[in-house]
C-alpha positions as CSV (number, residue, x, y, z in Angstrom):
1,M,90.0,90.7,132.4
2,S,87.5,91.6,135.0
3,V,86.7,95.3,135.0
4,T,88.8,95.7,138.2
5,N,92.0,94.2,136.7
6,W,91.4,96.6,133.4
7,F,91.6,99.7,135.9
8,E,94.5,98.1,137.4
9,D,96.3,98.2,134.3
10,K,95.3,101.3,132.7
11,R,96.3,103.0,136.4
12,K,99.9,101.4,136.0
13,F,100.8,102.6,132.3
14,G,98.4,105.7,132.3
15,G,99.6,106.9,136.1
16,L,97.0,108.9,138.0
17,I,98.6,112.3,138.3
18,G,101.8,111.9,136.8
19,A,100.6,111.2,133.1
20,F,99.0,114.6,132.9
21,P,101.3,117.1,135.6
22,E,101.2,120.2,133.1
23,E,97.4,119.8,133.2
24,A,97.1,119.1,136.8
25,T,98.9,122.4,137.9
26,R,99.2,124.7,135.1
27,G,96.6,123.4,132.7
28,S,93.4,124.8,130.9
29,I,91.7,126.9,133.5
30,S,88.0,125.9,134.2
31,T,85.4,128.2,132.7
32,E,82.5,129.8,134.8
33,K,80.0,126.7,133.3
34,E,82.5,124.0,134.3
35,R,83.0,125.4,137.5
36,E,79.2,125.1,138.1
37,K,79.4,121.7,137.0
38,R,82.5,120.6,139.7
39,I,81.0,117.6,141.5
40,N,81.2,117.2,145.3
41,V,82.5,113.2,145.3
42,N,80.7,111.3,148.0
43,T,83.1,108.1,147.7
44,N,80.5,106.1,149.8
45,R,77.5,106.2,147.2
46,G,78.8,103.4,144.9
47,L,81.5,101.8,142.4
48,W,81.6,104.6,140.0
49,A,81.8,108.3,140.3
50,R,81.8,111.1,136.9
51,C,84.4,113.8,136.9
52,D,82.1,116.6,135.6
53,N,85.6,118.4,134.6
54,C,86.4,116.1,131.8
55,G,83.2,113.5,132.1
56,N,85.1,110.5,132.7
57,M,83.3,107.7,134.8
58,L,86.1,107.0,137.7
59,Y,86.2,103.9,140.1
60,V,85.8,105.2,143.4
61,K,87.8,102.5,144.7
62,F,91.1,104.1,142.8
63,L,89.2,107.4,143.2
64,K,89.6,107.1,147.0
65,Q,93.5,105.7,146.7
66,N,94.5,108.6,144.2
67,K,92.9,111.3,147.0
68,S,90.1,112.2,145.2
69,V,92.1,113.3,142.0
70,C,91.0,112.5,138.5
71,E,93.3,109.9,137.3
72,E,92.4,111.2,133.3
73,R,93.5,114.6,133.9
74,G,94.6,115.5,137.1
75,Y,91.4,117.8,138.1
76,H,91.1,117.7,141.8
77,L,87.9,116.8,143.0
78,S,86.1,117.7,146.5
79,M,87.1,115.9,149.8
80,N,85.5,116.2,153.1
81,S,87.4,117.2,156.2
82,M,87.9,113.6,157.6
83,E,89.4,112.5,154.3
84,R,91.7,115.6,154.4
85,I,92.6,114.8,158.0
86,E,93.8,111.4,156.8
87,L,95.8,112.6,153.7
88,L,98.0,114.7,156.3
89,V,98.0,113.7,159.8
90,D,100.2,110.6,160.7
91,R,98.4,107.3,161.8
92,N,96.9,107.4,165.0
93,T,98.1,110.7,166.2
94,W,94.8,113.0,165.8
95,I,93.1,114.6,168.6
96,P,90.3,116.7,168.0
97,M,89.6,119.6,170.0
98,N,85.8,121.5,170.6
99,E,83.9,118.7,168.9
100,D,80.8,119.8,170.7
101,M,80.6,122.9,169.8
102,T,77.3,124.0,168.1
103,A,75.6,126.8,166.5
104,K,72.8,128.7,168.2
105,D,70.0,131.0,166.4
106,V,70.4,134.0,168.2
107,L,69.0,135.8,165.4
108,D,65.9,133.4,164.9
109,F,66.6,133.7,161.2
110,S,64.3,131.6,158.6
111,D,64.0,132.3,155.2
112,E,62.6,129.2,153.1
113,D,63.5,127.0,156.1
114,S,64.7,128.1,160.0
115,Y,68.4,128.2,160.2
116,Q,68.4,125.7,163.2
117,N,67.0,123.1,160.9
118,R,69.8,123.8,158.1
119,V,72.4,123.2,160.8
120,A,70.5,119.7,161.7
121,V,70.5,118.7,158.2
122,S,74.0,119.6,157.6
123,Q,74.9,118.0,160.9
124,E,73.0,114.7,160.0
125,K,74.4,114.1,156.3
126,T,78.1,115.0,157.9
127,G,78.5,113.9,160.9
128,L,79.9,117.1,161.9
129,T,78.7,119.8,164.6
130,D,79.7,122.5,162.0
131,A,81.6,123.7,159.0
132,V,85.1,123.0,160.5
133,Q,87.4,120.5,162.2
134,T,90.2,121.4,164.5
135,G,92.5,119.3,166.3
136,I,96.6,118.4,166.7
137,G,98.2,115.9,165.3
138,Y,101.8,114.7,163.6
139,L,102.7,115.5,160.3
140,N,106.0,113.7,159.4
141,G,106.6,113.4,163.1
142,T,106.4,117.3,163.6
143,L,103.5,118.3,166.3
144,I,101.1,120.7,164.3
145,A,97.6,122.3,165.1
146,L,95.5,122.0,162.1
147,G,92.3,123.4,161.3
148,V,90.3,122.1,158.4
149,M,87.1,123.4,157.2
150,D,84.4,121.3,155.2
151,F,82.3,122.5,152.5
152,H,79.6,120.2,152.8
153,F,78.7,121.7,155.7
154,M,76.7,124.5,154.9
155,G,78.8,125.4,152.4
156,G,81.7,125.7,154.4
157,S,80.2,128.9,155.8
158,M,81.9,130.8,158.9
159,G,79.7,131.4,161.6
160,S,80.4,132.0,165.3
161,V,81.4,128.2,165.9
162,V,83.9,128.3,163.3
163,G,85.2,131.4,164.5
164,E,85.7,130.2,167.7
165,K,87.0,127.1,167.1
166,I,89.8,128.4,164.8
167,T,90.3,130.7,167.2
168,R,91.0,128.7,170.0
169,L,92.9,126.4,168.0
170,I,95.3,129.3,166.9
171,E,95.8,130.3,170.7
172,Y,96.5,126.2,171.6
173,A,99.4,126.6,168.9
174,T,100.9,129.8,170.0
175,D,100.6,128.3,173.8
176,K,102.3,125.1,172.6
177,S,104.8,127.0,170.1
178,S,103.2,124.9,167.3
179,P,102.9,125.4,163.5
180,L,99.1,126.2,162.4
181,V,98.0,124.9,159.2
182,L,94.4,125.9,158.2
183,I,92.7,124.4,155.1
184,C,90.2,126.5,153.5
185,A,87.2,125.7,151.6
186,S,84.2,128.1,152.3
187,G,81.7,130.4,150.9
188,G,82.2,132.9,153.2
189,A,80.5,134.4,156.2
190,R,77.4,132.5,157.4
191,M,74.5,135.0,156.4
192,Q,71.8,133.4,159.1
193,E,74.0,135.0,162.0
194,G,74.6,138.3,160.2
195,T,77.3,140.6,162.0
196,L,77.9,138.1,164.6
197,S,79.3,136.0,161.6
198,L,81.5,139.1,160.2
199,M,82.9,139.6,163.5
200,Q,84.9,136.5,163.5
201,M,86.9,137.8,160.7
202,A,88.3,140.2,163.2
203,K,88.4,137.7,166.3
204,I,90.8,135.3,164.1
205,S,93.1,137.9,162.5
206,S,93.7,139.2,166.0
207,V,94.8,136.3,167.4
208,L,97.0,135.3,164.7
209,Q,98.4,138.7,164.6
210,I,99.8,137.3,168.5
211,H,101.1,133.9,166.8
212,Q,102.7,135.2,163.7
213,V,103.6,138.8,164.7
214,R,104.8,138.7,168.4
215,E,105.3,135.4,168.7
216,K,107.2,134.5,165.5
217,L,105.4,131.3,164.6
218,L,104.7,129.7,161.6
219,H,101.0,130.1,159.9
220,I,100.2,127.9,156.4
221,S,97.4,128.7,154.9
222,I,95.7,126.1,152.1
223,L,93.3,127.3,149.7
224,T,91.0,124.9,148.4
225,Y,88.0,125.0,145.9
226,P,86.5,127.3,146.6
227,T,87.7,129.9,149.0
228,T,85.5,132.9,149.0
229,G,84.1,135.7,150.8
230,G,85.0,136.4,154.6
231,V,87.6,133.7,154.9
232,T,89.5,134.7,151.7
233,A,89.4,138.2,153.6
234,S,90.5,137.2,156.7
235,F,92.8,134.0,157.7
236,G,92.9,132.3,153.9
237,M,95.4,135.1,152.9
238,L,97.0,135.7,156.4
239,G,99.1,132.8,155.9
240,D,103.3,133.2,156.1
241,I,102.9,130.9,153.5
242,I,99.9,130.6,151.0
243,I,99.4,127.5,149.1
244,A,96.5,126.5,146.7
245,E,95.6,123.4,145.0
246,P,95.3,123.3,141.3
247,K,92.8,125.3,140.1
248,A,91.4,126.2,143.5
249,Y,89.0,129.2,142.9
250,T,90.0,131.6,145.1
251,A,87.8,134.9,145.4
252,F,86.4,137.5,148.0
253,A,83.1,138.6,145.4
254,G,82.1,136.6,142.9
255,K,82.8,137.0,138.8
256,R,79.3,138.5,138.3
257,V,79.3,140.5,141.1
258,I,83.0,142.2,140.2
259,E,81.5,142.6,136.7
260,Q,78.0,144.6,137.8
261,T,80.1,146.6,140.4
262,S,83.2,147.7,137.9
263,R,81.2,147.6,134.6
264,Q,84.1,145.9,133.5
265,K,84.4,142.4,131.8
266,I,86.5,140.0,133.7
267,P,88.7,137.3,131.9
268,E,88.0,133.9,132.5
269,G,90.0,132.0,135.0
270,F,90.6,135.5,136.5
271,Q,90.0,134.0,140.0
272,A,91.5,130.3,139.7
273,A,95.1,129.4,141.8
274,E,97.0,129.9,138.4
275,S,95.8,133.4,137.8
276,L,96.4,134.5,141.6
277,F,99.9,132.6,141.3
278,D,101.2,134.5,138.0
279,N,99.8,137.9,139.8
280,G,101.7,137.1,143.4
281,L,98.9,136.4,145.6
282,L,100.3,132.7,146.2
283,D,103.7,131.3,147.1
284,S,103.1,128.0,145.8
285,I,100.3,125.5,144.0
286,V,101.1,121.9,145.4
287,P,99.1,119.1,144.1
288,R,97.3,117.4,146.6
289,N,99.7,113.9,146.7
290,L,102.7,116.3,147.4
291,S,101.1,118.3,150.1
292,K,102.3,116.2,152.8
293,G,105.6,116.2,152.1
294,V,105.8,119.9,151.2
295,L,103.9,121.0,154.5
296,G,106.1,118.6,156.4
297,E,109.3,120.2,154.6
298,I,108.1,123.8,155.5
299,S,107.6,122.8,159.2
300,E,111.0,121.3,159.6
301,L,112.6,124.3,157.7
302,H,111.2,127.0,160.3
303,S,111.9,124.7,162.9
304,S,115.4,125.0,162.6
305,A,115.8,128.4,161.3
306,P,118.9,130.5,162.7
307,Y,116.6,133.4,164.2
308,K,114.8,131.3,166.4
309,K,117.8,129.1,167.9
310,K,119.1,132.9,168.8
311,L,115.5,133.6,170.3
312,N,115.3,130.7,172.6
313,S,119.0,131.4,174.0
314,E,118.2,134.6,175.0
């Protein structure tokens, strides 16, 4: 029996995520040490990848088919922004927006390397101009405005370009009365842009207020591993519906900073999605392979809401 056939049989009998649904959604929460070991899976680098959560070697072909979810225990490994777009958007319907927008080093910032060099390296590594892709596409036949952050680009940090692209996407969604879906994966504000990066929080929140409150339009926020800092403090937690992937690490400040500031011991798993859900900060924890169906049902439900029909008739 070939290795490929062996894995095929293993997948049929064991299941990819269904074999361990409780571990994929509610199971043992990663410790700090385990989180530090979590890998960024580059599915183009070879035949095998290791899941550092459970230590198993994963056949990349099946890992890609299973949407970067570990077939052994259901751990959700990282995805780049293009993989997430392909996961959610109907085939051949994706239309990107503002692709050519790039960051400027207005502060002439430099530490171990210059800001411009860091941006150039990330652009070469990811093929992106900055840490978010925005555009429109159909999700199960419903037109949505979609923004997807990419942690592989400078840790998904939010600078002026990220803020402006998301702001323009929200304005477009408001103008077209389209549902808005924002997928978060970020280390927070981009320190190389100083106060300019912090201003993006207020800018995005302002246009979201028009979209959600004044125009009564839908904003769904999806939190993935990790969502922290200024993204959590702004649009990440401003969704009408807030969804997280299993075990997604979500925080404003890290555990060490909180413990040093409050002088209190923080329990393990305090900032994992399961803990946030138990404490009412999330609406749902949705495994990756179900996310498109769940988002489609929510969008369809919202579009047929009675109050919207009443507003339209007026």
